[in-house]
N, C-alpha and C positions, 0 to 999 in steps of 0.2 A: 810360467813364462809365456803369457799369451801375446807374443810379439810377432808370431808368424801367421799370416792369413791363410795360406794354403800351400802345402809342400807335398811333393811326391817324387820318389826315385824314378829314373827313366827306365821303367820296366817294359819288357816287350809285351805288347797288347795281345790278348787272346784272339785267335782268328775269328771266333764267335764271341762277341762282347758278353762277358759273364753277367754284367749288371743289367742286361736287357731283359732277362727272364724274371718273372715275378717269383717271390719266395713261395714255397709250397707249404701247404698246411700239414702234409705228412712228409716223413723223411724218405730219402731215396732208398734206404734199406727196406722200407715197407713196400716200395713200389716194384722192386726188382726181385723176382723169385730166385731162390737158390738153385744152383745146378745148371743155369743156362750157359752156353759157350760164350767165352769172352770175345768181343770184337772191339776194334779201336773206336769206332763211332759210338757203340753202345756203352762202353766203359767211360768214354769221355763225357757223353751226355748224362749218364748216371752220376758221374763225379761232379759235373757242373750243377746238376739239380741239388745234390747234397750240399755243395759249396754255397749255393744261393740260400739254402735253408740254414746255413751256419752249423751244419751237421758234419763236424770236421773229420771224425774217424772214418765214416763211410766215404767221404769225399777223397781222403787220402787213399783208401783202399781201391776205389774205382779208378782214380787217376793212375795209381800204380799198375792197375790192369791195362790201362791204355798205354802206359810206358813199355809194357812187355811187348806190345805190338809196334811201338815207335820209340825205341829206347834213347834216341838222340834228339828228341823233340825238346828244344829249349823252353818253349812255353809250358809244357807239362812238367818238365824238371823244375822250373822255377816255382810253379804253383805248388807242387808237392813240397818243395823246400820251405816256402813261406808258411804253408799250413802247419808243417812240423814245428817250425820256430814259434808261430803264433800260439800253438798248443803247449809250448814248453817241452817238446819231445825232441831231445838232442841226439838220441841213439840213431846211428846210421846216417846222420845229416852230413858228416864229412864226405862220405862216398857220393851223396847226391851233389854236394857242392863241387866236388872234383869232376864229376860227370858233366855238370853244367858249365864249368869253366873250359872244359875240353871243346865244347861247341859254341860257347859264348864267353870268350876269354876275359872280357871286361865287365861281366855281370856283377853289379854292385852288391847284391844280396849274398851271392856265393863268396865273394871276396871278403865281405864283412864277417860272415860266419868263420871262415878260415883264419882271418886275422884275430877274431875274438878267441878262438881256440889257442892260437899262439900267444896272445897276451896272457891268457889264463895260466899257461905253462911257463911264463917268464921268457919265452923265446921272442924277444922284442924285435930283433932283426928280421926274423921270419914274418912277424906281423907287419912290419913296414913294407916288406916285399909284396905281401898280399894287397895291402892298401894302395900301393903305388899303381897297381894294375886295374883299379876300379874305374868305371866310366866317369867322365867329368860332367856331372849335372849338379845344380845348386845344392841340394841336400847331400848328395854323395860327396861333393867337394868339402863341405863343412864337416861331415861325419869323419871322412878319412883324414882330413887335416888335423882335427882335434885328437883323434886316436893316434895318429903318427906322432904328434907332439908328446903325448903321454908315453909312447914307446921310447922316444928319446929320453924322457925323464927316467924311465925304467932302466935305461942304459947308463944313467948317471950324467947325461949331457943336457944340463938345464939350459945352457945358452941356445942350443939348437932347438930345444923344446919351445922356448919362448919365441925364438925367431920364426918357427913354423906357425905358431898361433898368430903372431902379429902379421905375418905375410899372407894370410888368407884374404882373398879378394872375392867379394860377392855382393849380394843384395844388402840393404840396410839392416835387415834383421840378423845378419851375422854379428853385428857389433856387440850385443850384450853377451853372446856366447863367448866371443873372443876375450872380452874383458874378464868375464867370470873365470874362464879356464886359465888365462894368464895369471890371475890372482891365486888360484888353487895350486898351480905348478910352482909359482914363486914362494908360496907359503910352505909347500912341502919341502922346498929346497932351503928354507930358512932365510929367504930374502925378504925380510919383513917390510922394508920401506916400499919396495916394488909391489908387494902383495897389497899393501894398504892403498896405494895409488890406483891399482887396477880394480880392486873391489869397490872402491869409492866411485869410480866411473860407472860400474855396473849398477850400483845402488842408486845413483842419480838417474840412471836410465829407467829403472823399474824398482821402486821401493816397496812394491806389493808382492813380488815374487818370493815365495817361501825360501828357496835355496839361496837366493841372492842375499836376503836379509839374514839368514842363518850364517852364511859365510862372512858377511860383513861383520857380524858380532864376533864370530870365532877368530877373525883376523885382527880386528881392532883391539879387543880386550887384552891380549898378551902384548900388544904394541904400546901399552900405556894409555889407551883411549877407552877405558872401561866404561866411563860415563856416557860417551857417545854410543857405545855398543848397547848399553842398557836403554838409552832413549829410543834407539831404533827398534828394539824388541818391544818396548812398551807401546810405541806408536802402532806397530803391526798388530799387537793384541787388542788395541782399541777397536780395530776393524774386525778382527777375527779372535774373539776372546777365548775360544776353546781350542786353539791350535796347540796340541800337546808338545810338539817339538820345540816351538818357540817358548811356551810356558816353562818347560823344563830347563831350557838354556838360560832363560831369564833368572829362574830361581838359583841356578848354579852360579851365575855371575854375581848376583846379589849376595850370595854366601861366600864370595871371595875365591871361588874355584877358577882354575885356568882351563879353558875349554880346549879340546882336541881339534886339530884341523879336520876339515871334511874329508880330505883325501891324503892319507899318509903314503899310499902305494900307487904304482902305475895302474894296477888292476882296478883299484877303487876309483881312481880318476877316470879310467876308461868307462867304467860302469856309470859314472856320473854323466859322461857325455851322452851315452845311450839313453839314460833315464831322462835327462833334460830334453833331448830331441824327441824321444818317444812320447813324452807328455805334451809336446808342443805341436806335433804333426797334425793331430786331429784325425777324425774318421770319415771325412767327406768322401774319400775314395775307398772306404772300407776299413775295417778295424785290424786287418791282418798285418799291415806294415808297422803301425805303431805298436801293435802287440808283439811283433818280432823284436823290435828295439827294446821294449821293456823286459821281455823274457831274457834277452841277451844281457841286459844290465844286471838282472838278478843272478844270471849264470856267472858273471864276472865277480859279483860281490854277493854271495849267498846270505850275508848278514844284513843286507839292505832290504828293507821291506817297503820303502816308499814306491819302488817300481811295481811291486805286487798290488799295492793299494791303488796306484794309478791304473794298472791293468784291469783290476776289478771294476773301477769306475767306468773305464772305457767299454767293458763288456756290458755293464748295466745300461749305459747310454745306447748300446746297440741291441737292447732287448734280449740279452743273453744272460738272464738273471741266474739260472742254475749254475752256469760256468762262473759267474761273478761270485756267487756264494762260496763255491769251492775254493776260489782264490783267497777270498777274505779269511776263510778258515785256516789257511796256511800261515797267517800272522800269529805269532805266539801270544799266549795269554798274558805274559809279562811284558810285552812290548808296549811302549807308550802309544803306538798306533792302533792298539787293539780297540780303543774306543771308537775310532773311525770305522774299523772293520765291523764292529757290532752294529753301529747305526746303519751303515750301508747294507749290511746283511738284512737288517730289519726292513729297510725300505724295499729291498728286492723281494723278500718273502711276502710283503704286503702286496706287491704287484702280482704275485702268484696266488693271491687270496689265501695265504696261510697266515691269517691274522694273529692267532695266538702265538705261533712261533715267532713272528715278527715282534710282537710285544715283548716276548721273553728276552730277546736279544737286547732290546733297548732298555728294558727294566734293569738289566745287568749293569748298564752304563750309569743309570740314575742311582742305583743302589750304591755304586762305588763313589759317586759324586752327586749328591742331591742338588748342588748348585748349578749343574749343567743344564741350563735352560734350553739349549739346542736339542738335547736328547729329550727333555720334557715335551718340547713342542712336537718333535717327531712322533713320540708315543701318542700324544693327544690327537694329532692329525690323522694317524692311522685309525684310531678308534672312530673319530668323527667321520672319516671317509666311508666307513662301513656302518654308519647310523647307530653306533654304540655310544650314544651321547652321554649317558651316565658315567661310563668308564672314561670317556674323553674329559668330562668335567673334573673327575677325580685326578686324572693325570695332570691337567693344567694346574689344579690346585696345589699339587706337590711343588711345582715351580713357583707359583705365586707366594707360597709360604716362605720361600727363600728370599723374596724381594723385600728389602727394608725400606728403601726410598724409591718408589716407582719413577723411572725416567721416561723420556719421550719414546724410546724404542720399545718400551714394555707394553705399549698399547696393544700389540698383537696378542699377547697371551691373555690379557683381560678380554679382548674382543672375542677370541676363539672360545674362551670359557663361557662368555656371555651367550654366544651362539649355542653352545652345548646345553646350557641351562634353559635357554628359550625352547629348544627342540625337546627338552625333557619336561616341559610344562612347569618350569620353575621360574616364572616371570619376575618376581621381585628380585631374586638373585641375579638374573640376567640383566635387568635394567640397571642394577648397581654396577655391574661390570662394564656395561656400555658407557655409563657416565664416567667411570674411572678411565676407560680407554680414551674418551674425549678430553678428559682433564690432562692426560698425558700428551695428546696430540689433537688439538681442537680442529685442525684442518684435514683430518683423515676422512676421505669420502666414503670408504666402506662402512665406517662406524656411523657417520652422519646418516647414511642411507639406511643401514639396518635398524638403528634405533628409531629414526623417523618413520620408516615403513611399519615397524612393529607398533608404534603408537597409532598410526593411521588405521592399521588393521584391527586394533583393539578399540578404536573410537576414542582415544585419549589424546589430550594435548595437541589437537589437530592444527591449530595455527602455528604453534612452535614446530611441530613435525614438518609442516609445509615449508617453513623457512629453512629448516635443516636440509631437507631434500633438495630444495632449490640451490643451496650452497653446494651440495654434493654434485648436482648436475653441472654447475658452473666449473667445478674442479675437474669433472670427468664427463664432458658433454657427449661423448660417443659410446658411453657404456649403456647398453640396452636395458640392463637390470635397474640401473639408477634412474633412467628416464621412465621406465615402467613405474617405479615408486612414485615419481612426481605425478604421473597420470592417475595412479590409484588414489593418491592424496586428493586430487581434484575431484575424483569420483565420490569419495567419502564426504567431501564438503558440498556435494550437490552441484558442482560446476562441471556439468557433463560435456559441454562443448570443448572446454579446455582439456578435459580428460581424453576425449577422442583425439584431439590434436597431438597430445603427448604420447598416447598409446599407439597411434599409427606410426609415429617415429620410432617408438621402442620396437615395434614389430619389424620395421625395416632394418633396425640394427641387430635384432635377434629373432629372425623369422622361424627358427627351429624350436623356440621355447614354448611349451604348452601353456604355462601360467600367463605369459604375456598375451598370447592369442586369446586366452579365455577372458582376461581383463578387457581387452579391446571389444570382444563380443558383448560384454556387459554394458560398456559405455555406449556402443552403437545402439543397443536396444533402448537405452534411456533417451537417446535423441531421436527415436522413431525410425531408425534405419534397421528394421527387424530382419529383413532378408540377409543383409550383410552380417548382422549379428549371428544369425544361424550358421552362415558360412564359417565365421571365425570359431564358433563353438565346435562345429564339425572338425575343423582343422585342429583345434586344441585337443579334441578327443583322439585324433589319429596320431598325435605326437607323443604317445605313450606316457600320459600323466600318471602320478601315483594313484593307486586304486581308489582312495577316498575322494580325490579330486575328480577322477573319471566319473564316479557316481554322481557328483554334483553337476558335472557338465551334461551328463545324459538327462538328468531331470530338467535342466534348462532347455535342452533340445525338445523335450516333450511339452513343457509348460511355459517356457520363457521365464522372465523374472517375475517374482511375486508381485501381485497387484499393489501391495502396500509400499512398494519401492525398496524393500529390503533385498539384499543380494546374498544368495547362497554361496557365491564363489569365494 
């Protein structure tokens, strides 16, 4: 539901802005010796250091030390509470929330936790009391309003539940959440026509949102509109063919099964509120608030694993891969979401340079479904990123073997296998794949450039290669690598003035690339600008080229280009 640009609760700011300090390379627990006496300032600064490093447990411990010296500090209380919730640690949080409301009665996070506890216990009146006392800020108003509506539904008062949802006033992004939850409440109450009208409005607003599409199908199918439900699911799968929730639901509808509502109970409906908002908030102001929402969603509905998946993705985006992998591991092996968990775990492990572990996770997905091209691409890309080109080519081949009639979008897998073949010195196979990729998508600049550049570098099909690279430049004029290819083609054709012109522009676009600087040095030498050529080669050498390329550059710095006009670069 990417309809919210930027949201945040009206939290009290830290007296010293936590975001101002850079993240540390070591944890606070490594910096602070054991046995030192606790002080307010020392504990707070140690906590803030750990907090900035996303080292949650030491941060909580040090902030708690600061609270011992200043037990009624609302800033510290709130920070400790949100860190506990973000980590999914609920023990002792009721006491924290109660202490916080004693000094900040309208604190939205404390009221949200206490309301969630009441909702979980079925104490819907108590939940409404807590929610009514939260501060009125845009996100808080929507959160408390939707949760209050589900509390009314838990009390059996559907009329008040729907009236509460419809009465929420706020920014335009409220609209889809209101329509969606009106539909879920009406559906849970058996008010089919009302549910159909509301979910249709949400679907028209965003037909790409997973839960909106799922609810649309689950509501329409039992209402006698099974064909419309199936069309919506099929359209979604055209864009996201490997989405397991939608694939399973489509299979059920096609088999004549009647789907269950998304939310049969108030607790599940409340969890859906927190999952939807937690997924939409974003991490611009830190991952803690959306993490807290998502953890509370799973707390309210322990059988829901979409919140855990979203939380793992959030942590991965925040460079907290170890934490993300732990969360993905909590998704059961028999869950239809396990595929996503394994792929994302693999991508996280690759970021941690644990390549074989990463590959093992994704191979598990491919073994279960050899037609899963997304998983195949992920495996091949992991190997290719680590220069394991033979294994990458083998991985891509597993996917290509499943393609009966290559379509336009399949250019990528042929292209990446072609790159892997080319880097493995298997040129005939690489060339065949590049040609197939172009047959699928003749205007793809990456393929035009790679094949054209390869031909130029090999001294083959030079005129055709030049035309292809020119087309790639027209399609992507500000891509330094493609402009470099054009300059290099001119160089190979002996058009050195044209080569200098293009390569100078390529260096402007990609000044940090060693190969492009090296190419410009070669061209400058050929037009007699030898001092400038030496400068460019020196610069290319200092930009950390691969060892074999560095050796060639050093030789050119010693001897220039060979007198016979051949280029060693």
